[in-house]
N, C-alpha and C positions, 0 to 999 in steps of 0.2 A: 354100356347103357347110354342112351341119348338123353341128355339133360333137357327138361322142359320147364316152363314157368310153373306148371302144376306140381311137378316134382319138387322144385325149389321151395314152393310155398309150404310144403310139408315140414321143411327145416327152418323156415324163416321166423325164428323166435327171437326174443331179446337176449342179449348176452354181451360180455365185454369185447372190446376190439383187440385187446391184448397187444397194443403197441408197447405196453410195459406190463410187468407182473410184480406186485399186485397192480391193478389198474389205478389210474390217477385219482379215481373216486375214493381210493383208500388213503390218500395223502392226508396228513393231519397238521393242524396249525400249532401243535405242540412242538413241532420241529422248526427251529429258528436258526439264525446265523451262527449262534454260539455252538450249535450242533454240527454245522456245516464244516467248520475249520478242521475238527478232528477227522471228519470223513474225507476231506481233501488230502490230509496227510496220509491217512490209511490207504487211500486209493493208489499211492505210489508202490505199494507192496502187493498189488493184485493184478490179475490179467483182465482184459488185454492191456499190455504195456503202452500201446499207442494212445495218442490223444486225439479226440475228435472235438472240434470247437464249433459251437453254434452261436451266431450273432443274430439277434432279433431287432429288426427295424420296424416299429409299429406304425409308421406314418404312411398315409395314402393321400394323393391329391383329390381323389374322389372315392367315396365309400360305396362298394358294390353291395346291393341289398342282400344277396344270397350268402355272403361270406360270414363264416363263424370264427375267423381268426381274431387275435387280439390286435386291433387296429384303431386308429383315430385319424381324423382329417387334419391336414396341415393347418396350423394357426399362425405361426410366426417362425421366421428364420432363427430367432433367438432361442426359441424352445428346442429346435432341432440341434443347434449348437450345444446347448446345455446337456441334452440327452447324449450326444456323442462324447462329450467330456466325461459323463458318468460311465459310459461303457469303457472308455479308456482307463478310468480309475478302477473300475471293477476288475478289468484284466490285470492291472498291476497288483491288486490285492490278492487275487486268486493265485497268480503266477508264483508269488513268493512261497507258496506251500507245495508246489509241484516240483518233483525231481527233474533237474535240468537235463539229465541224460535221456529222458523220455522224448519221443519225437511225435510231431503232429502228422497224422496220416489223412485227416479230413478237416476241411473248413466248410461250413454251410451257412449261407446267409438266407434268412427267411423273413417273413413279415405278415402284414404290411406289404409295402412295395419298396424293396431295398434299392432298386435302380431309379427311384424318383427323388432321392436325396442328392445333394452335391457330391460328385464323385471324389472330390478332395477328401471328404469325410471317410469314404470307403477306403481310400488309400491310407489315411491316417491310422485307421484301425488295423489294416493289414500290416502296416509297418510296426505298429505296437506289438502285434502277435509275433512278428519276426524278430523283434528285439528281445523277446523272452524265450522263444522256442526255436528249435531247428526242425526241419521237415524230413520225412522219409523220402526215399528216392523218387517215388511217383505218387505224390499226394493228390487227393481229389480236392480241388478248390472250386466250390459250386455256389451259384447265386440264383435265387428265384427272381424272374423279371416279368413285368408286364410289358408286352410289346407296344402298348399305347405310349410309353415314355422312352422308347429306344431309338436312338439315331445311329447312323453309321459310325460317327465319332465316339459314341458311348460304347459300342461294341469293341472298337479298337482300344479304347481306354481300359475296359475290363481286362482285355488280354494283357495289356502292358502292366496292369496292377498284379497280375498273376493268376487270374481265374482261368480254368480249363474245362469247366462244366457249366451248363445253364439249363434251367427249367423255365419254359415259357408258358405263362398262364393264358392259354387260348380261351378255354372254357367252352366257346362256341364260335363257329365261323360266321354265323348269321347276325348281321347288324341289328335286326329287329329283336332277336333274343338278347343281345348285349344291351340294347336300349331298355328292355324290360327289367334287366337286373342292374341298371345304372352303371354299366361298364363301358369304357371307351374302347373303340376298335384299335387295331394296330396302326401306329403312325406310318409304317412302311409296309409294303406287301410282305407277307410272312415268308415267302420263298426267298426274297432278298435278305431278310433278317437271318434266316438259317444259313444262306450262302456266305454271308459276311462272317458269321461265327466259324464256319468251316475254313474260310480263308485265314482266320486267326488261330487255326489249329486246335479248336476246342475238341476234346476227345469224347465228349458226352453231350448230346443235345436231346432234351426231353420236352414233350408237349403234354400239357395237362388239359383234359376235357372233362366236362361235368354233364351228367345226364339226370333228367328230372326237373330241369329249369322251365320257367314259363315259356309257352309257345313252341316248345320242342315237340316233335312227333317222332314216331319210330323211323319214318323215312328220312326226316331231317337229321336225326342222330346218325343214321347210317351214312348219310352224306358227309357229316363231320368226320367220321372214321375214315371214309374213303379219301377225303382231302388230306387228312393227317398222314395216311399211308403213302400217298403220292409225294409228300414232302420228304419221306424217308428219314425221319429222325431216328436216333439210336434207341430211344425209349418213348413209349406212349402210355399215359395213365388215364384211366376212365373212372372218375370219382362219382359216387352216387350222392346226389344232393340230399342233405338232411334238412327237412323243413321243421324247425323248432322255434316258431315265433315267440313262444313264451320265454325262450332264452335269448333270442336275438331279435330285438325290437324292429330292426331294419327290414326283416323278412316280412313284416306286416304290410310293407309298401308294395309288395308284389301281389298279383292277382292269382289267388289259389285256384280259381276255376280253370286257368290255362295251364296248370301243372299236370304232369303225368301221374296217374294213380299207381299203386303198388304193382298191379299186373303189367301195366305198360312199362314200368321201370325194369321189371324182370326181363321183358322182351328186349329192351334196349341193352341190358347187360349181356344177354345171350347173343344178340346181333353183333355187338362190338367184339365179343370173344371169337365168334365164328369168322368175321371179316379179318381180324388181326392175325389169328393163328393160320388161316388159309393163305395169308400173305407172307408167311414166313416168320412172324414174330412169335417169340416164346412167351407163354403165360408165366408170370412171376407172382407167386403168392395169390392174392385175391383180386387185385385191380391194376397191376402193372404188367407191361408187355415190353420185351426187349428183343433186339436182333440177336441171332444165335452167336454172333461174334462179340456181343457186349459182355462186360464183366459179370453182370447179374445173371445172364443166361448160363455162362460158363460155371459160375458158382452154384447155380441151381443143379446142374448136372453132376457136379462134384460134391453135392450135399454140403456146401460151405456158405449158403446164403444166410444172411443175418438181417435183423430189423431193429431200429430204434425210433425215437420220436421224429427223427429227420427222414425216415423212410427206409427202404430196403438198401442194403449194402452187402459187402462180402466180409467173410471172417478175416480175410487177409488185410483189408484196409480199415476195418472198424476199430474204434478205440472207445475207451470210457469217454463219455460226453461231458464237456464243461461248457455250460450255456451262459451267455452274457446278454443283458438287456431285459426289459420288462417282460414278464411271464415266461422267460426261458427256463427250461427244465434240464438240470444236470442229471445224467445217468451214470453213476459210479458203480463199482462192483457190488457194493452192499447198501447203497444209498440213492434215493431220489431227492432232489431239492429243487423247488420251484421259486423263482423270483416273484416279487409283487407284480400283479397285473396292472394296477393303476399307475399310469405314467408318473404322476407327481409324487405318489408314495414311493415309487421306485427311486426317483431322482433324489428325494429328500434323504432316504436311507443310505444311498450310495455316498452322497456328499457328506453325511455324518460319520459313517463307519467303513465305507468301501464295500459293504455287502448289503443285499436286500432280500434275504430269504423270507418268504411268506409261509410256506408249508413244505412238508417233505415226508419221507418215510425211510426207516431203517429196516432192512430185511433180516429175518432170522435165517439160520442155516437151512432150515426146511424150505423156506420161501425161495431161497436161491436155487435149490434143487428143482422146485416146481417151475420156476421161471425158465430154467434151462430146458426142461422138457417141453413146456408150452412153446418156447421160441423155436425149437426143432420141429414141432408139429406145424406151426404156422408158416415157417419159412421153407423147410425141406420135406415136409410130409412124411417124416419118419421119426420113430422113437427107438433108438438103440440104447437100451437100458444100461448095458455094460459100458459103452463109450461115454455116455453122460455121467455114469458113476465115476469113471476115471477123471473126468473134468472137475467134478465137485468133491472128489476124494471120499467116495463111499462105494459100496458094491451095488450090483444090479438089483438085488432083492430089497435093499434099503430104498432105492429110487422108487420101486413099485409101492412100497409101504408108505413112503412120504407122500406120494401123489395119489394114494388111494386107488391105484389102478385096479379095475375090475373088468375082466374080459367079457363078462355078461353084458355090461353097459355098452361095449363096443359092438356087440352082436347085431343090432339093427343096422348099423352102418355096413357090416360085413355082408348081411343078407341083401342089402340094396346095392352091393357091388361098389362101395365107396372106399373100403379099406380091407386090409387082410393082415394076418399075423404070420410072419415068416421067420423061422428060427428064433421064436420068442420075441421078435421085434415087430412093432406096429408100423405098417406102411399105408399111407393114404395115396390113392391113385388120382389121376387127373380130374375125374369127375368129383371125387371127394374134396378136392381143393375148393370147389364152389361152396362147400359147407364146412370148411376147415375150422371156423370159429366154434361150431357145435362140437366137433371132435375134440378140440383143445379143452373145452369145458369139462370133458370127462376126466382130465388130469388136474383139475382144480378143486381140491377138497375144501377150500375156503370160500367157494362161490356161495354168496348169500342166496337164500331162498327166493327173495323178491328181486327180480332183475329189471324192474320198471325204470331204473335210472340209466339203463343201457339202450343202445340202438338195436335195430333188427340185425340178425347175423348175416343175411344175404343182401 
């Protein structure tokens, strides 16, 4: 079947993004720091044994109007120093509850703009992590960077500190579009930036692009994709811009009349998919693309792809996630815990107790089963009830009962050529991955009737 905007509109309903299960909208403020410590200790006896670390840097020299991340503009060097001290203290506090025989397989820095702070601070935090934990043989040490604040010396320094992966926030190559969203262009030509990372032996270079921004057209977005392909990064991500000015006040500063409507955004989605896949990139999940030699593409073919709040990863390298910094979300086997979003509230809590949990969620055994099923659908497009049963210590029939699986509900997707049942297992095909969130919803018996709080699924 050839996917068209008209066809996608049929499935473009509201629903959870399923970067976690239950979704973050289910987190409750009844969960506090006193609940987090037992969860930390309990995480030592669950899989995955590996540790993934997330470091959140909320500062930006200039706030982009479109961005929905937890960020704030630089105010003073003293505030940044105070924040870094809090992150260091939080790492000390959490580390005392983690089994030292466990190893770190992933470190991811996000923001904000992590590369806009003093690199001595970045090194301090990395050294703190190294003082508490050892690493696996080939860990992924990644950082999100704005090329507006990257010099050749910065790239060299990141390599010296130990980073081996980078995600460059391009968003758009057109300076007029960047100006409309209040974003600075790259300090250096992007091809020189990428070449410098390669000279420093970075094994993963990713470019982020966004469609649906002011002044973008179908043709200009195609040009963005073509430029990205010409740069030959390991991965390319095409994010759909979510216009929610009632949530993000800064978005009101952009001219809505110059933004693409839903139909044009679907055309952009399909144009990007066609250009990237025709150029040899593998489609990963919903919005990621990777070269066939990339770990994500290999994991996809081996049905070992995984996803957490940090993005797509592999089953081999993923770990339980321990997040540090304001708004960071830890993802343990049976628990989610999110830090306070407000910078000052976070720092005050850390300075007082060493922890700053604002809300969280403890999963039941049934919810853990549902989470595993939805994760497999979203990442690998398959539900092997027997295999999942082994992972969560129950049988295949129990998995079906717990998820409320009903083959009749899957029938419309089968009739549209998006999925099929083979040997009692559900398989989602390439076209079906365009609407995989809709299919995942079939395995979520706890999905509330009203989905108004969720975004569109396509």
